[in-house]
C-alpha positions as CSV (number, residue, x, y, z in Angstrom):
1,X,-5.7,4.7,-222.7
2,X,-8.4,6.6,-221.0
3,X,-5.8,9.0,-219.8
4,X,-4.6,9.6,-223.3
5,X,-8.1,10.4,-224.5
6,X,-8.6,12.8,-221.6
7,X,-5.3,14.5,-222.3
8,X,-6.2,14.9,-226.0
9,X,-9.7,16.2,-225.1
10,X,-8.1,18.7,-222.7
11,X,-5.5,19.9,-225.2
12,X,-8.2,20.3,-227.9
13,X,-10.5,22.2,-225.5
14,X,-7.6,24.5,-224.6
15,X,-6.4,25.2,-228.2
16,X,-9.7,25.3,-230.0
17,X,-10.8,28.7,-228.7
18,X,-7.4,30.2,-229.4
19,X,-7.8,29.1,-233.1
20,X,-11.2,30.7,-233.3
21,X,-10.0,33.9,-231.7
22,X,-7.2,34.2,-234.2
23,X,-9.4,33.6,-237.2
24,X,-11.9,36.2,-235.9
25,X,-9.0,38.7,-235.3
26,X,-7.7,38.1,-238.8
27,X,-11.1,38.6,-240.4
28,X,-11.6,41.7,-238.3
29,X,-8.2,43.1,-239.4
30,X,-9.0,42.4,-243.0
31,X,-12.3,44.2,-242.8
32,X,-10.7,47.0,-240.8
33,X,-8.0,47.3,-243.5
34,X,-10.6,47.4,-246.3
35,X,-12.5,50.1,-244.4
36,X,-9.3,52.2,-244.0
37,X,-8.5,51.7,-247.7
38,X,-11.9,53.0,-248.7
39,X,-11.5,56.0,-246.4
40,X,-8.1,56.8,-247.9
41,X,-9.5,56.5,-251.4
42,X,-12.3,59.0,-250.5
43,X,-9.7,61.4,-249.2
44,X,-7.5,60.9,-252.2
45,X,-10.5,61.6,-254.5
46,X,-10.7,65.2,-253.2
47,X,-8.5,67.4,-255.4
48,X,-5.6,69.0,-253.5
49,X,-5.0,72.8,-253.7
50,X,-2.2,73.6,-256.1
51,X,-0.1,76.6,-255.0
52,X,2.2,78.2,-257.6
53,X,3.4,81.8,-258.1
54,X,0.7,82.4,-260.6
55,X,-2.1,81.2,-258.3
56,X,-1.0,83.4,-255.4
57,X,-2.3,86.9,-255.1
58,X,0.2,88.3,-252.8
59,X,1.2,91.9,-252.4
60,X,4.8,92.5,-251.5
61,X,5.3,91.8,-247.8
62,X,1.7,90.6,-247.3
63,X,2.0,86.9,-246.9
64,X,-1.2,86.4,-244.9
65,X,-3.4,87.5,-247.9
66,X,-2.1,84.6,-250.0
67,X,-4.9,82.4,-251.4
68,X,-4.5,79.2,-253.3
69,X,-6.4,78.6,-256.4
70,X,-8.7,75.5,-256.5
71,X,-7.8,73.0,-259.3
72,X,-10.0,73.4,-262.3
73,X,-12.6,70.8,-262.8
74,X,-13.5,69.9,-266.4
75,X,-16.7,71.6,-267.5
76,X,-16.8,73.9,-264.5
77,X,-17.0,77.7,-265.1
78,X,-13.8,79.6,-264.4
79,X,-14.3,81.9,-261.5
80,X,-10.7,83.1,-261.0
81,X,-10.6,86.8,-261.4
82,X,-7.0,86.8,-262.6
83,X,-7.8,84.5,-265.5
84,X,-10.8,86.6,-266.4
85,X,-8.8,89.7,-266.5
86,X,-6.2,87.9,-268.6
87,X,-8.9,87.2,-271.2
88,X,-9.6,90.9,-271.7
89,X,-7.6,92.6,-274.4
90,X,-4.5,94.4,-273.2
91,X,-3.9,98.0,-274.1
92,X,-0.7,98.8,-276.1
93,X,0.9,100.7,-273.2
94,X,0.2,97.8,-271.0
95,X,1.9,95.5,-273.5
96,X,4.9,97.7,-273.5
97,X,4.9,97.7,-269.7
98,X,4.7,93.9,-269.7
99,X,7.6,93.7,-272.1
100,X,9.6,96.0,-269.9
101,X,8.8,93.9,-266.9
102,X,9.9,90.7,-268.7
103,X,13.1,92.4,-269.8
104,X,13.7,93.5,-266.1
105,X,13.1,90.0,-264.9
106,X,15.5,88.5,-267.4
107,X,18.2,91.1,-266.4
108,X,17.6,90.4,-262.8
109,X,17.9,86.7,-263.3
110,X,21.1,87.1,-265.2
111,X,22.5,89.5,-262.6
112,X,21.6,87.0,-259.8
113,X,23.4,84.2,-261.7
114,X,26.5,86.4,-262.2
115,X,26.4,87.2,-258.5
116,X,26.1,83.6,-257.6
117,X,29.1,82.7,-259.9
118,X,31.2,85.6,-258.5
119,X,30.5,84.4,-254.9
120,X,31.5,80.8,-255.8
121,X,34.7,82.2,-257.4
122,X,35.4,84.3,-254.4
123,X,34.9,81.3,-252.1
124,X,37.3,79.2,-254.2
125,X,39.9,81.9,-254.3
126,X,39.8,82.3,-250.5
127,X,40.0,78.5,-249.9
128,X,43.0,78.3,-252.3
129,X,44.7,81.2,-250.6
130,X,44.2,79.6,-247.1
131,X,45.8,76.3,-248.4
132,X,48.7,78.2,-250.0
133,X,49.2,80.2,-246.7
134,X,49.3,77.0,-244.8
135,X,51.8,75.5,-247.2
136,X,53.9,78.7,-247.2
137,X,54.0,79.3,-243.4
138,X,54.6,75.6,-242.7
139,X,58.1,75.9,-244.3
140,X,60.9,76.4,-241.8
141,X,62.5,79.1,-244.0
142,X,59.4,80.8,-245.3
143,X,61.0,84.2,-245.0
144,X,63.4,83.5,-247.7
145,X,60.7,82.1,-250.1
146,X,60.0,85.3,-252.2
147,X,58.2,83.4,-254.9
148,X,55.7,81.9,-252.3
149,X,55.2,85.4,-250.8
150,X,54.6,86.9,-254.2
151,X,52.0,84.2,-255.0
152,X,50.2,84.9,-251.7
153,X,50.2,88.7,-252.5
154,X,48.8,88.0,-256.0
155,X,46.1,85.8,-254.5
156,X,45.2,88.5,-252.0
157,X,44.9,91.0,-254.8
158,X,42.6,88.6,-256.8
159,X,40.4,88.2,-253.7
160,X,40.2,91.9,-253.3
161,X,39.2,92.4,-256.9
162,X,36.6,89.6,-256.7
163,X,35.1,91.2,-253.5
164,X,34.8,94.5,-255.4
165,X,33.0,92.6,-258.2
166,X,30.7,90.9,-255.8
167,X,29.8,94.3,-254.2
168,X,29.1,95.8,-257.6
169,X,26.9,92.9,-258.6
170,X,25.0,93.1,-255.3
171,X,24.3,96.7,-256.0
172,X,23.2,95.9,-259.5
173,X,20.8,93.2,-258.2
174,X,19.4,95.6,-255.6
175,X,18.8,98.3,-258.3
176,X,17.1,95.8,-260.6
177,X,14.9,94.5,-257.8
178,X,13.9,98.0,-256.9
179,X,13.2,98.8,-260.6
180,X,11.2,95.5,-260.9
181,X,9.2,96.4,-257.7
182,X,8.5,99.9,-258.9
183,X,7.4,98.8,-262.4
184,X,5.1,96.1,-261.1
185,X,3.4,98.5,-258.6
186,X,2.9,101.0,-261.4
187,X,1.5,98.4,-263.8
188,X,-1.1,97.4,-261.1
189,X,-2.6,100.8,-261.1
């Protein structure tokens, strides 16, 4: 009986400090987690810089001079030079230039979309032609299949026409980009 009491006392003495250490670690980890959460909340309270095309003041080819606009705080005075110049009345010739720029941008966007569609069509025609070539040349007597050969020739002609269209659209996009670049540099003067 005395041995049992001694064993219980030894076991209690061994495991009691472990229990205290675990409770202290858990209370420390809870306080640590609360501290980290407060730090994150402080960091989150700071407004992030918002970068859009309108907030960037970048000259063509000069990426290093790009500056992001700070988010507007309610009640704070607006110090952005671009927004202050926008508040000034625009001269009639500037309005016409702006309208011309908008028209060029719309044309450029439409031309880019046409080019994208033409490139997808060309890719589709080329893939279809490759499949038809595989089917045609996998026949043992493909030399006598005049209808298959004619189909391949027609597809090659369509591909050639589509390539010409793509080149024409690329030139159109390049011209519009050049015109848009020229008009934007003249309107900045």
